[in-house]
C-alpha positions, -999 to 999 in steps of 0.1 A, spaced: -2 2 1 17 32 -11 12 59 15 -5 94 3 2 112 34 19 108 66 3 125 98 29 130 130 11 133 161 33 149 188 56 167 167 87 170 197 124 166 190 120 133 175 86 135 158 98 169 139 126 153 129 112 120 114 85 146 97 110 165 82 130 134 68 98 117 56 84 148 39 111 140 12 89 112 0 52 121 11 30 149 21 35 156 58 9 172 83 25 175 121 1 179 151 20 198 176 19 225 202 7 261 187 38 279 190 58 252 170 30 246 148 29 284 140 65 285 131 64 256 107 35 272 90 55 305 84 89 294 82 93 256 74 106 233 98 143 239 103 168 209 111 203 215 121 232 194 132 243 161 116 221 177 88 207 211 83 177 218 62 143 234 59 115 209 53 80 224 41 55 204 59 16 215 69 11 220 108 -19 227 131 -27 220 168 -51 193 160 -65 175 131 -98 168 112 -87 149 82 -65 116 78 -73 105 45 -70 74 26 -39 54 26 -21 76 55 5 64 79 0 79 115 34 83 133 25 87 168 55 103 186 38 117 218 51 110 254 33 74 262 13 93 291 -2 114 261 -11 84 241 -46 81 254 -57 118 246 -39 118 212 -55 87 197 -90 99 215 -84 133 195 -80 113 160 -100 83 163 -131 102 146 -108 107 118 -92 76 111 -99 56 81 -103 20 76 -67 18 58 -47 40 83 -21 25 98 -7 37 132 31 36 141 42 43 174 75 52 176 82 54 216 101 47 244 89 27 274 65 -2 276 26 -6 267 23 25 246 8 5 219 -14 -11 239 -30 20 252 -36 30 218 -52 -3 209 -77 3 239 -89 35 228 -94 24 192 -116 -9 205 -135 15 227 -142 32 193 -150 -1 172 -121 5 154 -95 -24 141 -66 -1 125 -35 -19 126 -14 -7 151 25 -14 154 55 -7 178 87 9 164 119 18 182 141 46 172 180 50 177 181 86 164 185 116 188 174 152 186 167 183 208 138 207 206 156 241 201 129 265 197 95 265 178 103 254 142 136 241 149 151 210 164 189 198 165 196 168 147 221 150 173 224 112 166 214 90 136 207 54 139 180 29 127 143 27 127 134 -8 139 99 -19 130 77 -45 143 71 -73 119 40 -73 99 30 -79 64 30 -40 60 65 -36 76 87 -40 47 69 -12 31 75 8 62 110 1 64 117 11 26 98 44 32 119 53 63 153 40 45 145 60 14 146 92 35 176 89 54 156 68 86 171 38 80 144 15 82 148 -23 97 121 -49 101 124 -66 137 115 -105 143 119 -95 179 106 -64 187 96 -71 221 133 -77 231 144 -48 211 117 -28 232 135 -44 264 169 -34 253 159 2 246 139 3 278 169 -8 300 192 18 281 166 46 291 160 30 328 200 40 332 205 69 311 174 89 312 169 93 352 206 92 360 217 120 335 188 140 344 194 137 383 230 148 376 226 172 349 246 159 323 249 152 288 240 114 281 276 110 278 282 118 313 264 84 318 300 69 312 313 84 346 329 55 364 314 65 397 282 58 387 289 22 381 275 10 414 241 28 407 240 15 369 247 -20 376 218 -20 405 191 -3 380 203 -32 351 203 -61 375 166 -50 387 155 -43 351 168 -78 339 152 -100 367 120 -85 356 128 -91 317 135 -124 328 99 -129 343 87 -118 310 106 -144 290 129 -115 278 170 -125 282 201 -111 267 235 -119 262 252 -87 260 270 -66 289 249 -36 298 274 -19 317 296 -23 287 275 -18 262 261 17 276 293 29 280 308 21 244 276 30 228 265 64 247 300 75 264 308 102 237 271 112 233 265 149 233 229 145 232 204 156 259 183 127 272 148 132 269 139 131 302 163 162 311 149 180 282 112 175 294 124 187 329 144 214 316 110 226 297 89 220 330 67 190 312 61 158 327 86 129 318 83 95 311 94 79 342 64 60 349 66 42 316 106 37 320 117 29 358 82 29 372 70 5 342 98 -18 355 88 -16 392 48 -22 385 61 -55 366 85 -62 394 57 -62 419 35 -83 396 62 -111 397 70 -105 433 104 -88 424 112 -60 445 128 -29 428 139 -3 451 166 14 430 142 18 400 114 28 427 138 55 441 147 70 407 113 72 400 104 90 431 134 115 426 124 120 390 88 129 404 99 152 429 119 170 403 88 175 381 70 191 411 96 217 413 
């Protein structure tokens, strides 16, 4: 099914980067906050950093039409999923495909629950992005890190991967998306809260003084993952340092705190704590990090 239109719901840093890149291959409309949507409408969507260009996309704060053969890219924070899908559910076509490009656990399940309540049967797929970006100002994002877009396996996934690859987003179909979700979750459970608390760039996670804390977080996550039938052969301690030690990016959680926005802590470390409780596994370190980030949100 060739996509005639892409609608990006939740055009923050990553959503805006994807919208800008995808506009090279399809008409793109972004749903964003008023100041961002207005700046995009007036001056285009400017990307700087790894690449510098300005994309011409349409933008608004709401959407009242999806259109046939459309891809809806959901890039909101997971805590905003329910409201975001409620707002567009009445405008979906039967052939609209929804791709959740998000962090944390359970975002796609929230979307499916809302659609079920609306008696809709749209395809909902999960994706993981390895790209990194920072929201600079309305109408502009800083493209910090290139990577891959891993897409849940489905009959339409090869076409999605080809679309992403054709516009520089390096699409790959994953037969083990659950493992990939957990892999990124563990990265996020370490990097996001710790660098937010220490006030550093992502690369600050390589500080050897943080190793005892990182080990405790990882061990709790791995114990819960095993109960979910997810196992790994990699050494997360070494992998995190090797992959992220040189990063100048700012973690999404720290970006949220700097902009006085709610974080996704409940769907990262908080999700590990809840799943752990379900399996009878205590996760006190992840619980402590969750409490600390929530305290920072309340300032």
